[in-house]
C-alpha positions in Angstrom: 9.2 -12.2 38.6 9.4 -9.7 41.3 11.0 -6.4 42.2 13.0 -8.1 45.0 14.4 -10.7 42.6 15.4 -8.2 39.8 17.0 -5.8 42.3 19.0 -8.8 43.8 20.1 -9.8 40.3 21.1 -6.3 39.3 23.2 -5.8 42.5 24.9 -9.2 41.9 26.6 -7.7 38.8 27.9 -4.6 40.6 31.5 -3.5 39.8 32.6 -0.8 42.2 35.7 0.1 40.1 33.6 0.5 36.9 31.0 2.4 38.9 33.5 5.1 39.9 34.4 5.6 36.3 30.8 5.9 35.3 30.0 8.4 38.1 32.5 10.8 36.4 31.6 10.0 32.8 27.9 10.7 33.4 28.5 14.0 35.2 27.0 13.1 38.6 28.7 15.9 40.5 26.8 18.8 42.1 25.3 21.1 39.5 26.0 18.7 36.7 23.3 17.1 34.5 23.5 13.7 36.3 23.7 15.1 39.8 22.7 12.4 42.3 22.8 9.5 39.9 24.3 6.4 41.5 26.0 3.6 39.5 26.6 -0.1 40.2 29.1 -0.3 37.3 27.2 -2.8 35.2 28.0 -3.0 31.4 25.1 -2.5 29.0 25.2 -6.0 27.5 24.8 -7.4 31.0 21.9 -5.1 31.7 20.2 -6.2 28.5 20.5 -9.8 29.6 18.9 -9.0 32.9 16.1 -7.1 31.1 15.3 -10.1 28.9 15.3 -12.4 32.0 12.7 -10.1 33.6 10.9 -9.0 30.5 7.4 -9.7 32.0 7.9 -7.4 35.0 4.7 -5.5 35.9 4.2 -1.8 35.4 4.1 -1.5 39.2 7.6 -2.9 39.6 8.9 -1.0 36.6 7.6 2.2 38.1 9.6 1.4 41.2 12.7 0.8 39.2 12.2 4.1 37.2 12.0 5.9 40.6 15.3 4.5 41.7 18.4 6.6 42.1 20.4 3.6 40.8 21.2 4.3 37.1 21.2 0.7 36.1 17.8 0.0 37.6 16.3 2.7 35.6 18.1 1.7 32.4 17.1 -2.0 32.8 13.5 -0.8 33.3 13.7 1.1 30.1 15.1 -2.0 28.3 12.2 -4.0 29.6 9.7 -1.4 28.3 11.3 -1.5 24.9 11.0 -5.3 24.9 7.4 -5.2 26.0 6.6 -2.6 23.3 8.3 -4.6 20.6 6.6 -7.9 21.5 3.2 -6.4 22.4 -0.1 -6.3 20.5 -1.6 -2.9 19.7 -3.3 -2.6 23.2 0.0 -3.5 24.9 2.0 -1.0 22.8 -0.4 1.8 23.7 -0.2 0.8 27.4 3.7 0.9 27.3 3.6 4.2 25.4 1.3 5.8 28.0 3.3 4.3 30.9 6.5 5.7 29.5 5.1 9.2 29.2 3.6 9.1 32.7 6.9 8.0 34.1 9.4 9.9 31.9 10.8 11.6 35.0 12.8 8.4 35.4 14.2 8.7 31.9 16.7 11.2 33.0 20.1 10.7 31.4 21.2 10.7 27.8 21.7 6.9 27.5 18.2 6.2 29.0 16.7 8.6 26.4 18.7 7.3 23.5 18.1 3.6 24.1 14.4 3.9 24.7 12.7 7.0 23.2 13.2 6.0 19.5 12.0 2.5 20.1 8.9 3.5 22.1 7.9 7.1 21.5 9.2 7.3 17.9 7.8 3.9 16.9 4.4 4.7 18.4 4.1 8.1 16.8 5.4 7.1 13.4 1.9 7.0 11.9 0.2 9.3 14.5 0.1 13.0 15.4 3.4 14.2 16.7 2.0 16.8 19.2 3.8 15.2 22.3 7.2 15.7 20.6 6.6 19.4 19.9 5.4 19.9 23.5 8.6 18.3 24.7 10.7 20.4 22.3 9.4 23.5 24.0 9.9 22.1 27.5 12.4 23.6 29.9 13.4 20.1 30.9 16.6 18.8 29.4 15.5 15.2 29.0 12.1 16.0 27.5 13.9 18.1 24.9 16.3 15.2 24.2 13.3 12.8 24.0 11.7 15.1 21.4 14.6 15.1 19.0 15.8 11.5 19.6 12.4 10.0 19.1 12.5 11.3 15.5 15.4 8.9 14.8 12.7 6.4 14.0 11.1 8.8 11.5 14.5 9.3 9.9 15.0 5.6 9.5 11.7 5.5 7.7 12.7 8.5 5.5 10.4 11.0 7.1 12.5 14.1 7.9 10.0 17.0 8.4 9.5 16.6 12.1 13.2 16.3 12.8 13.9 19.5 10.9 11.0 21.3 12.6 12.2 20.2 16.1 15.8 21.1 15.2 14.6 24.6 14.4 12.9 24.8 17.8 16.1 23.7 19.5 18.5 25.6 17.3 19.6 28.0 20.0 19.5 25.6 22.9 22.4 26.2 25.3 23.0 22.7 26.5 25.6 20.6 24.7 23.5 17.4 25.1 20.8 19.0 23.0 23.2 20.5 20.5 24.9 17.1 20.1 21.5 15.4 19.7 20.3 17.8 17.1 23.5 17.7 15.1 23.5 13.9 15.3 19.9 13.7 13.9 20.8 16.1 11.1 23.8 14.0 10.2 21.5 10.9 10.1 19.2 12.8 7.7 22.3 13.5 5.6 23.2 9.8 5.4 19.9 9.3 3.6 19.3 12.6 1.9 22.3 15.0 1.8 20.4 17.6 -0.2 17.8 17.9 2.6 20.4 18.2 5.3 22.4 20.8 3.4 19.2 22.9 2.6 18.7 23.1 6.4 22.3 23.8 7.1 22.6 26.6 4.5 19.6 28.3 6.1 20.9 28.0 9.7 24.6 27.0 10.0 25.9 30.5 10.6 23.8 30.9 13.8 24.0 27.3 15.0 26.1 26.5 18.1 29.4 25.1 17.0 28.9 21.8 18.7 25.7 21.3 16.8 27.3 22.2 13.5 30.3 20.0 14.1 28.1 17.0 14.8 25.9 17.7 11.7 28.9 17.9 9.3 31.1 15.2 10.9 30.9 12.9 7.8 31.3 15.6 5.2 34.5 15.7 3.1 37.2 17.6 4.8 37.2 20.5 2.4 33.4 21.0 2.7 33.5 20.6 6.5 36.2 23.3 6.8 34.2 25.6 4.6 31.1 25.3 6.8 33.2 25.9 9.9 34.7 29.0 8.4 31.3 30.3 7.1 32.4 30.1 3.5 29.5 28.1 2.0 
């Protein structure tokens, strides 16, 4: 396994037509959240296959991929880290976790965050102190804030909601729609498991929530209740 071989394999799957679509979808224009990101146009299932093929890639090579301006190279690196964490012993899991945090600058688009943070950061902190997540929640960096809230998806799946709710309060007035959507999504996931807990949070905050956040949080509610929340009649 080598950096040269994986880059060659990745480029082999390039699809210029798909790449042009993804450049627009991921907002890569000047001043947009994905400014400067370059796409080869490779579908996610193909990227997962490449990641499994190169699952033993070294941290040195993974760091090079995460520093790439090619979106797929960074996402495949994230998939490999998820695989290494999942299959590793306790020592390896800690090493992957530490590496991820040190190189999180390369986890810089919403799909990279969503497809790796819960599986690495969330899993590792499930039975540990959650201080890194609260630090990220107070960050000025968009992707650190998204890592903070998305990592709690793992807690939600294990029926632990407190940290998601706390971080949601920290991010309640965030101006970026990618944070508003993420918080609303996690609140909705809480509601799937414990609707009372979600509604207790909503009744406390829904009138001052950004509309995007609220819409995501109540998306699965019955139509009448959803309209009542949107009209402020709860």
